[in-house]
PATORVO-117522 format. One record per residue: residue in three letters; x, y, z of N, C-alpha, C, O in turn. Coordinates in Angstrom, 2 decimals. Each point is the difference from the previous one (the first is absolute). Layout:
<pts>
> aa;n_east;n_north;n_up;ca_east;ca_north;ca_up;c_east;c_north;c_up;o_east;o_north;o_up
> Ala;X;Y;Z;X;Y;Z;X;Y;Z;X;Y;Z
...
</pts>
This chain:
<pts>
> aa;n_east;n_north;n_up;ca_east;ca_north;ca_up;c_east;c_north;c_up;o_east;o_north;o_up
> Met;211.35;92.75;41.94;0.07;-0.03;-1.46;-0.45;1.33;-0.59;-0.80;0.73;0.58
> Ser;1.33;-0.45;-1.72;-0.36;1.18;-0.77;-0.47;-0.45;-1.38;0.43;-1.03;-0.51
> Phe;-1.30;1.80;-0.07;-0.50;-0.25;-1.35;1.17;-0.13;-0.98;-0.06;-0.76;-0.97
> Tyr;1.12;1.51;1.24;1.13;0.07;-0.91;0.94;-1.21;0.07;0.99;-0.05;-0.73
> Glu;-1.29;-0.91;1.59;0.82;-1.21;0.12;-0.43;-1.11;-0.96;0.64;-1.05;-0.06
> Tyr;-1.70;1.28;-0.68;-0.54;-1.04;-0.88;0.54;0.11;-1.43;0.32;1.08;-0.49
> Thr;-0.25;-2.23;-0.15;0.31;-0.08;-1.42;-1.18;-0.68;-0.66;-0.47;-1.04;0.45
> Val;-0.01;1.64;-1.54;-1.17;-0.53;-0.72;0.34;-0.07;-1.48;0.97;0.61;-0.46
> Lys;-1.77;-1.36;-0.28;0.19;-0.07;-1.46;-0.82;1.11;-0.66;-1.18;0.18;0.30
> Asp;1.83;0.55;-1.20;-0.74;1.03;-0.72;-0.85;-0.64;-1.08;0.01;-1.22;-0.17
> Ile;-0.75;2.02;-0.55;-0.95;-0.49;-1.00;0.70;-0.78;-1.12;-0.62;-0.81;-0.69
> Asp;1.92;1.06;0.52;0.79;-0.72;-1.00;0.72;-1.23;0.57;0.76;-0.67;-0.70
> Gly;-1.00;0.38;2.00;0.58;-1.18;0.62;1.39;0.19;0.59;0.64;-0.96;0.42
> Lys;-0.17;2.21;-0.37;1.32;0.28;0.57;-0.10;0.26;1.49;-0.92;0.70;0.45
> Asn;1.86;-1.25;0.34;0.04;0.28;1.43;0.26;1.48;0.22;0.90;0.58;-0.61
> Thr;-1.69;0.02;1.48;0.08;1.43;0.28;0.02;0.21;1.50;-0.94;-0.40;0.70
> Ser;1.99;1.02;-0.20;0.07;0.31;1.42;-0.81;1.26;0.27;0.18;1.02;-0.66
> Leu;-1.06;-1.10;1.65;-0.78;1.18;0.35;0.86;1.04;0.72;-0.45;1.12;0.24
> Ala;1.69;-1.50;0.11;0.93;0.94;0.64;0.27;1.21;-0.89;0.35;1.07;0.50
> Gln;-0.51;-1.23;-1.81;0.23;1.13;-0.91;-0.98;1.14;0.23;0.23;1.12;-0.46
> Phe;-1.33;-1.39;1.17;-1.00;1.02;0.26;0.13;0.59;1.41;-0.81;0.84;0.41
> Lys;1.84;-1.26;0.32;0.22;0.50;1.36;0.14;1.52;-0.05;0.65;0.54;-0.90
> Gly;-1.25;0.13;1.86;0.04;1.45;0.05;-1.11;0.66;-0.79;-0.11;1.23;-0.03
> Lys;-0.73;-2.04;-0.62;-1.14;0.53;-0.74;-1.29;-0.33;0.75;-0.04;-0.94;0.79
> Val;-0.99;1.71;-1.05;-1.35;-0.35;0.45;-0.54;-0.93;-1.08;0.07;0.30;-1.19
> Thr;-0.62;-1.44;1.61;-0.41;-1.03;-0.94;-1.48;-0.31;0.15;-0.50;-0.21;1.10
> Val;-0.20;0.18;-2.24;-1.38;-0.47;-0.03;0.04;-1.37;-0.66;0.43;-0.15;-1.14
> Val;-0.89;-0.86;1.89;-0.03;-1.38;-0.49;-1.47;-0.34;-0.26;-0.85;0.17;0.87
> Val;0.57;-0.64;-2.09;-1.39;-0.25;-0.37;-0.11;-1.33;-0.76;0.79;-0.28;-0.90
> Asn;-1.78;-0.52;1.28;-0.27;-1.23;-0.76;-0.97;0.35;-1.12;-1.04;0.63;0.22
> Thr;1.39;-1.04;-1.42;-0.73;0.45;-1.19;-0.65;-1.16;-0.74;0.32;-1.17;0.22
> Ala;-1.24;1.52;-1.11;-0.67;-0.97;-0.86;-0.51;0.73;-1.24;-0.44;1.14;0.08
> Ser;0.50;-1.81;-1.22;-0.35;0.63;-1.28;-1.49;0.00;-0.33;-0.44;0.73;-0.88
> Gln;-0.35;-1.56;1.58;-1.41;-0.13;-0.34;-0.91;0.30;1.18;-1.02;-0.67;0.20
> Cys;1.39;1.67;0.58;-0.72;0.37;1.22;-0.70;1.34;-0.21;0.43;0.80;-0.83
> Gly;-1.48;-0.57;1.56;-0.66;1.30;-0.05;0.93;1.14;0.41;-0.20;1.15;-0.38
> Tyr;1.23;-1.48;1.17;0.96;1.01;0.45;1.20;0.14;-0.94;0.87;0.83;0.25
> Thr;-0.81;-1.62;-1.32;1.13;0.04;-0.92;0.32;1.41;-0.51;1.17;0.32;-0.19
> Pro;-2.17;0.55;-0.03;0.33;1.36;-0.43;0.89;0.77;0.99;0.56;1.04;-0.35
> Gln;-0.41;-1.55;1.58;0.90;0.65;0.95;1.45;-0.03;-0.48;0.82;0.78;0.50
> Tyr;-0.49;-1.66;-1.44;1.35;0.02;-0.57;0.34;1.42;-0.48;1.12;0.47;0.20
> Lys;-2.08;0.18;-0.82;0.21;1.37;-0.52;0.37;0.95;1.13;0.95;0.78;-0.13
> Asp;-1.68;-0.83;1.23;0.26;0.89;1.13;1.28;-0.40;0.75;0.71;0.86;0.52
> Leu;-0.41;-2.14;-0.48;1.26;-0.43;0.62;1.18;0.54;-0.79;0.99;0.46;0.58
> Glu;-1.09;-0.51;-1.90;1.06;0.55;-0.84;0.09;1.52;0.18;1.11;0.55;0.06
> Ala;-2.25;0.13;0.02;-0.01;1.46;0.21;0.66;0.35;1.34;0.77;0.95;0.09
> Leu;-1.09;-1.71;0.94;0.59;0.19;1.32;1.52;-0.19;-0.06;0.76;0.80;0.54
> Tyr;-0.35;-1.86;-1.20;1.42;-0.30;-0.17;0.72;1.15;-0.72;1.05;0.46;0.44
> Gln;-1.62;-0.01;-1.54;0.61;1.09;-0.77;0.06;1.30;0.82;0.98;0.75;-0.08
> Lys;-2.01;-0.50;0.86;-0.08;1.25;0.77;1.05;0.06;1.11;0.53;1.07;0.29
> Tyr;-0.24;-2.22;0.33;0.84;0.01;1.20;1.31;-0.77;-0.11;0.78;-0.01;0.96
> Lys;-0.50;-0.63;-2.08;1.21;-0.82;-0.05;1.27;0.83;0.19;0.97;-0.49;0.59
> Ser;-0.96;1.70;-1.08;1.19;0.84;0.17;0.17;0.47;1.46;1.07;0.46;0.39
> Lys;-2.14;-0.60;0.39;0.05;0.38;1.42;0.28;-1.22;0.89;0.16;0.15;1.21
> Gly;-0.10;-1.36;-1.81;0.34;-1.17;0.78;-1.09;-1.04;0.16;0.04;-0.79;0.94
> Leu;-1.03;0.77;-1.84;-1.05;-1.02;0.04;0.27;-1.08;-1.04;0.48;0.29;-1.10
> Val;-0.79;-1.52;1.44;-0.03;-1.08;-0.98;-1.31;-0.78;0.20;-0.44;-0.21;1.13
> Val;-0.15;-0.21;-2.23;-1.19;-0.85;0.02;0.44;-1.36;-0.51;0.66;-0.09;-1.04
> Leu;-1.02;-0.97;1.76;0.36;-1.36;-0.39;-1.27;-0.82;-0.19;-0.80;-0.14;0.93
> Gly;0.61;-0.40;-2.13;-1.18;-0.78;-0.32;0.27;-1.50;0.07;0.96;-0.50;-0.59
> Phe;-1.81;-0.21;1.32;0.11;-1.44;0.15;-1.26;-0.68;-0.54;-0.97;-0.15;0.74
> Pro;0.97;-0.24;-2.01;-1.16;-0.67;-0.58;-0.34;-1.29;0.76;0.89;-0.74;0.43
> Ser;-2.17;0.48;-0.29;-0.45;-1.20;0.69;-1.34;-0.46;-0.59;-0.83;0.81;-0.41
> Asn;0.66;-2.12;0.38;-1.24;-0.58;-0.50;-0.87;-0.53;1.14;-0.84;-0.88;-0.20
> Asp;1.05;1.43;1.40;-0.68;-0.51;1.20;-1.47;0.34;0.10;-0.74;-0.67;0.73
> Phe;0.29;1.69;-1.43;-1.35;0.48;0.21;-0.82;-0.10;-1.28;0.17;0.79;-0.93
> Gly;-1.04;-1.77;0.88;-0.91;-0.16;-1.12;0.67;-0.35;-1.32;-0.60;0.19;-1.06
> Gly;1.82;-0.70;1.10;0.69;-0.35;-1.24;0.19;1.19;-0.93;-0.04;-0.15;-1.22
> Gln;0.24;1.34;1.80;0.02;1.23;-0.79;1.38;0.37;-0.54;0.18;1.06;-0.60
> Glu;0.80;-1.95;0.81;1.31;0.19;-0.62;0.45;-1.34;-0.59;0.93;-0.63;0.51
> Pro;-1.61;0.19;-1.59;0.28;-1.33;-0.57;1.25;-0.05;-0.88;0.50;-1.09;-0.29
> Gly;0.00;2.23;-0.14;1.09;0.03;-0.98;1.36;-0.39;0.56;0.20;-0.09;1.21
> Thr;0.72;-0.15;-2.12;1.39;-0.26;0.34;0.67;1.32;0.39;-0.58;1.07;-0.20
> Asn;1.78;-1.14;0.75;0.73;1.22;0.33;0.18;0.88;-1.24;-0.17;1.21;0.07
> Ala;0.52;-1.83;-1.20;0.21;0.75;-1.24;-1.30;0.70;-0.43;0.04;1.15;-0.44
> Glu;-1.17;-1.83;0.58;-1.29;0.59;-0.37;-0.36;1.16;0.94;-0.52;1.03;-0.44
> Val;0.79;-1.21;1.74;-0.28;1.05;0.97;0.83;1.24;-0.32;-0.51;1.12;-0.01
> Lys;1.80;-1.33;-0.25;0.90;1.11;-0.30;-0.47;0.76;-1.25;-0.07;1.23;0.00
> Lys;-0.25;-1.97;-1.05;-0.45;0.62;-1.24;-1.30;0.78;0.22;-0.14;1.13;-0.48
> Phe;-0.81;-1.72;1.20;-1.27;0.65;0.30;0.23;1.33;0.72;-0.57;1.02;-0.38
> Cys;1.41;-1.04;1.42;0.24;1.21;0.79;0.69;1.09;-0.81;-0.36;1.17;0.08
> Glu;1.34;-1.58;-0.87;0.75;0.98;-0.80;-0.86;0.58;-1.14;0.05;1.20;-0.27
> Met;-0.82;-2.06;-0.38;-0.80;0.45;-1.14;-1.23;0.80;0.43;-0.27;1.07;-0.54
> Lys;-0.48;-1.60;1.49;-1.27;0.62;0.38;0.17;1.18;0.96;-0.72;0.99;-0.11
> Phe;1.68;-1.09;1.04;0.13;1.04;1.03;1.34;0.72;-0.01;0.23;0.89;0.82
> Lys;0.66;-1.27;-1.73;1.32;0.65;-0.13;0.77;-0.02;1.32;0.68;0.97;0.34
> Thr;-0.80;-2.07;0.40;0.68;-0.08;1.29;1.51;-0.06;-0.17;0.52;-0.63;-0.92
> Thr;0.17;1.31;1.83;1.46;-0.03;0.04;0.51;-0.42;1.38;1.19;-0.26;0.17
> Phe;-2.09;0.18;0.82;0.45;-0.43;1.33;0.28;-1.50;-0.02;-0.56;-0.72;-0.82
> Pro;1.43;0.25;1.71;0.38;-1.42;0.00;-1.17;-0.95;0.25;-0.83;0.22;0.88
> Leu;0.80;-1.28;-1.68;-0.95;-1.09;0.17;0.77;-1.28;0.32;1.14;-0.19;-0.45
> Phe;-1.77;-0.66;1.21;0.66;-1.24;0.43;-0.77;-1.22;-0.48;-1.12;0.11;-0.50
> Ser;1.74;-1.24;0.65;-0.56;-1.26;-0.47;-1.34;-0.29;0.68;-0.17;0.25;1.20
> Lys;-0.77;-0.78;-1.97;-1.32;-0.34;0.52;0.13;-1.11;1.04;0.56;-1.06;-0.27
> Asn;-1.09;1.33;1.47;0.07;-0.94;1.11;-1.15;0.25;0.97;-0.59;1.08;-0.01
> Pro;0.28;-2.07;0.85;-1.05;0.21;1.01;0.37;1.07;1.02;1.17;0.15;0.37
> Val;-2.18;0.58;0.08;0.18;1.03;1.02;-0.81;-0.32;1.26;-0.03;0.79;0.95
> Lys;-0.62;-1.95;-0.95;-0.78;-0.42;1.18;0.06;-1.52;0.12;0.38;-0.70;-0.94
> Gly;-0.77;0.21;2.10;-0.09;-1.43;0.22;1.34;-0.67;0.25;1.03;0.66;0.15
> Ala;-1.06;-1.97;-0.10;1.17;-0.80;0.35;1.14;0.15;-1.01;1.17;-0.18;0.36
> Glu;-1.49;0.51;-1.60;1.02;0.10;-1.06;0.52;1.42;-0.21;0.80;0.23;-0.91
> Lys;-1.23;0.73;1.74;0.39;1.39;-0.26;1.51;0.19;0.04;0.70;-0.62;0.80
> Gln;-0.23;1.48;-1.67;1.43;0.27;-0.12;0.52;0.68;1.28;-0.75;0.64;0.73
> Glu;2.05;-0.80;-0.50;0.63;0.47;1.23;-0.20;1.49;0.25;-0.25;0.41;1.14
> Val;0.35;0.39;-2.16;-0.14;1.45;0.21;-1.41;0.33;0.49;-0.17;0.94;0.78
> Tyr;-0.82;-1.68;-1.23;-1.36;0.24;0.48;-0.21;-0.57;1.41;-0.85;0.50;0.74
> Lys;1.59;-1.53;-0.38;-0.02;-0.45;1.40;0.49;1.13;0.89;-0.59;0.27;1.05
> Phe;1.67;0.38;-1.47;0.52;1.13;0.76;-1.05;1.11;0.11;-0.27;0.49;1.10
> Leu;-0.32;-0.11;-2.21;-0.98;1.10;-0.01;-1.21;-0.29;0.88;-0.49;0.89;0.69
> Thr;0.01;-2.13;-0.73;-1.27;-0.33;0.67;0.16;-0.65;1.38;-0.97;-0.10;0.75
> Glu;2.19;-0.33;-0.42;0.19;-0.71;1.28;1.03;0.65;0.91;-0.08;-0.14;1.22
> Ala;1.06;0.86;-1.78;1.09;0.54;0.82;-0.14;1.51;0.23;0.87;0.62;0.60
> Ser;-1.95;-0.04;-1.08;-0.23;1.43;0.19;-0.69;0.24;1.34;-0.30;-0.95;0.72
> Asp;0.07;2.20;-0.40;-0.74;0.37;1.20;-1.33;-0.77;0.02;-0.61;-0.22;-1.05
> Lys;0.18;-0.18;2.23;-1.22;-0.82;0.14;-1.21;0.61;-0.71;-0.83;-0.73;-0.55
> Thr;0.73;2.05;0.55;-1.16;0.65;-0.62;0.03;-0.08;-1.52;-1.01;0.26;-0.65
> Leu;2.17;-0.63;0.08;0.14;-0.08;-1.46;0.05;-1.44;-0.50;0.09;-0.24;-1.21
> Gln;-0.14;-0.72;2.12;0.10;-1.40;-0.37;-1.31;-0.56;-0.54;-1.05;0.62;0.12
> Gly;1.15;-1.81;-0.72;-1.17;-0.70;-0.52;0.13;-0.22;-1.50;0.73;0.71;-0.69
> Glu;-1.45;-1.71;0.23;0.06;-0.36;-1.42;-0.45;1.15;-0.90;-0.84;0.82;0.38
> Val;1.41;-0.78;-1.56;-0.43;0.94;-1.03;-1.44;-0.36;-0.37;-0.32;-1.18;-0.17
> Gly;-0.54;2.19;0.06;-1.41;-0.25;-0.25;-0.41;-0.07;-1.45;-0.98;-0.67;-0.34
> Trp;1.72;1.35;-0.54;-0.36;0.03;-1.42;1.15;0.61;-0.79;1.00;0.43;0.57
> Asn;-1.15;-0.41;-1.89;0.99;0.63;-0.87;0.13;1.49;0.31;-0.95;0.64;0.45
> Phe;2.13;-0.11;-0.68;0.31;1.42;0.14;-0.08;0.50;1.43;-0.32;1.17;0.24
> Glu;0.61;-2.05;0.72;0.19;0.45;1.38;1.42;0.55;0.08;0.94;-0.57;-0.56
> Lys;-0.79;1.69;1.27;1.28;0.70;-0.01;0.63;0.06;1.39;-0.66;0.31;0.99
> Phe;1.95;-0.61;-0.94;0.79;0.11;1.22;1.00;1.13;-0.21;0.57;0.14;-1.08
> Val;-0.35;0.67;2.11;1.00;1.05;-0.07;1.14;-0.38;0.94;-0.22;-0.26;1.19
> Val;1.43;0.24;-1.74;1.20;-0.34;0.75;0.85;1.26;0.09;0.23;0.67;-1.01
> Asn;0.22;-0.34;2.22;0.79;1.23;0.15;1.44;-0.22;-0.44;0.38;-1.10;-0.40
> Lys;0.42;2.14;0.48;1.37;-0.03;-0.48;0.87;-1.02;0.73;1.05;-0.41;-0.50
> Asp;-1.49;0.01;1.71;0.74;-0.97;0.80;-0.45;-1.45;-0.23;0.52;-0.91;0.63
> Gly;-1.49;0.71;-1.52;-0.46;-1.35;-0.30;-1.09;-0.52;0.92;-0.23;-1.21;0.06
> Lys;-0.44;2.11;0.64;-1.08;-0.38;0.92;-1.35;0.33;-0.63;-0.18;1.08;-0.57
> Val;-0.78;-2.01;0.67;-1.36;0.25;-0.49;-0.65;1.01;0.94;-0.09;-0.23;1.21
> Val;-0.37;1.35;-1.77;-0.57;1.06;0.83;-1.45;0.32;-0.32;-0.66;0.73;0.75
> Ala;0.14;-1.26;-1.85;-1.40;0.25;-0.36;-0.47;-1.07;-0.97;0.78;-0.65;-0.68
> Arg;-2.10;0.50;0.65;-0.63;-0.99;-0.88;-1.32;0.57;-0.47;-0.76;0.56;0.79
> Phe;0.49;-0.70;-2.08;-1.22;0.58;-0.59;-0.73;-1.07;-0.81;0.61;-0.72;-0.79
> Lys;-1.89;0.64;0.99;-0.83;-0.96;-0.71;-0.07;0.32;-1.49;0.39;1.08;-0.44
> Ser;-0.88;-2.04;-0.31;-0.07;0.10;-1.46;-0.71;1.24;-0.51;0.42;0.59;-0.99
> Gly;-1.48;-0.19;1.66;-0.81;1.12;-0.46;0.65;1.36;0.16;-0.49;0.99;-0.56
> Val;1.59;-0.91;1.31;0.70;1.27;0.18;0.81;0.29;-1.26;0.91;-0.75;-0.34
> Thr;-1.26;1.82;-0.34;0.71;0.34;-1.24;1.39;0.54;0.34;0.19;0.63;1.04
> Pro;0.77;-0.87;-1.91;1.37;0.45;0.29;0.18;1.52;0.04;0.82;0.50;0.77
> Val;-1.56;0.24;-1.59;0.19;1.44;-0.11;-1.14;0.74;0.70;-1.16;-0.40;-0.10
> Gly;1.51;1.48;0.80;-1.01;0.84;0.65;-0.72;-0.70;1.13;-1.20;0.20;0.21
> Ser;1.94;-1.02;0.54;-0.62;-0.80;1.06;0.86;0.03;1.26;1.04;0.66;0.05
> Asp;-1.48;-1.40;0.95;0.78;-0.17;1.22;1.35;-0.65;-0.31;0.99;0.27;0.68
> Leu;-0.94;-1.11;-1.70;1.25;-0.63;-0.40;0.99;1.06;-0.47;1.15;0.00;0.44
> Glu;-1.57;0.89;-1.30;0.90;1.06;-0.47;0.42;0.91;1.15;1.15;0.43;0.05
> Ala;-2.06;-0.13;0.85;0.33;0.84;1.16;1.07;-0.67;0.86;0.92;0.66;0.48
> Lys;-1.04;-1.99;-0.29;0.99;-0.74;0.78;1.37;0.04;-0.68;1.02;0.16;0.66
> Ile;-1.00;-0.30;-1.97;1.25;0.05;-0.76;0.64;1.38;0.15;1.21;0.10;0.24
> Gln;-2.00;0.94;-0.37;0.52;1.36;0.15;0.62;0.20;1.39;1.06;0.61;0.13
> Glu;-1.74;-1.12;0.89;0.49;0.10;1.37;1.35;-0.72;0.15;0.93;0.54;0.61
> Leu;-0.82;-1.73;-1.16;1.23;-0.79;0.15;1.16;0.54;-0.84;1.16;-0.23;0.34
> Leu;-1.46;0.93;-1.41;1.05;0.54;-0.85;0.60;1.30;0.56;1.05;0.45;-0.47
> Lys;-1.70;0.15;1.45;0.50;1.28;0.57;1.34;-0.20;0.67;0.57;0.95;0.53
</pts>
C-alpha cells in the first residue's frame, strides 16, 4: 500500500483522493485547536509556504483524541485555522488518529510503515513525513517544531 491510495473527507466533507499529492513530499500532522502545541499551525503554514513550490504539501488532520482539545465542528476548526493562523494547507475532517476507531490513513501511518516508525500517535501535532513514493520515512513527536528543526532538515533532504 501507498499513502496515495487513500481517499479521505476534507474539512468541508468532500471526498479527496490523496493521489493528487503523489510525487510530493508530504507532512501529515494531527491537529487540535486548544492544545499547548496549537501555535505550531503558524510554523506549519510557514513551512508550507516556504517549500510548496519545491514540492511539499502539509496535510492537517484534526482530532479530539487527546484531552478533548479539538471539541469544535469541522466548520469551527476551519474558521479557527483560517482566522487565527491564516492556514492555506489542506485540512481534513475531524476523526480519530489512535485506538480502535482510528481512520484508515492513520492505520497506514502507524501500522504499515517501517517497524521503527510504527505505534500509536502520542499526542496532538505529531508529524509523519511521507516521501514522493507514498512511503512513511520519518516521524517527529509533538515537541519538534516545524521550522528550523530536524523535520525541516528531513524535508530539505527529500526535496533534493
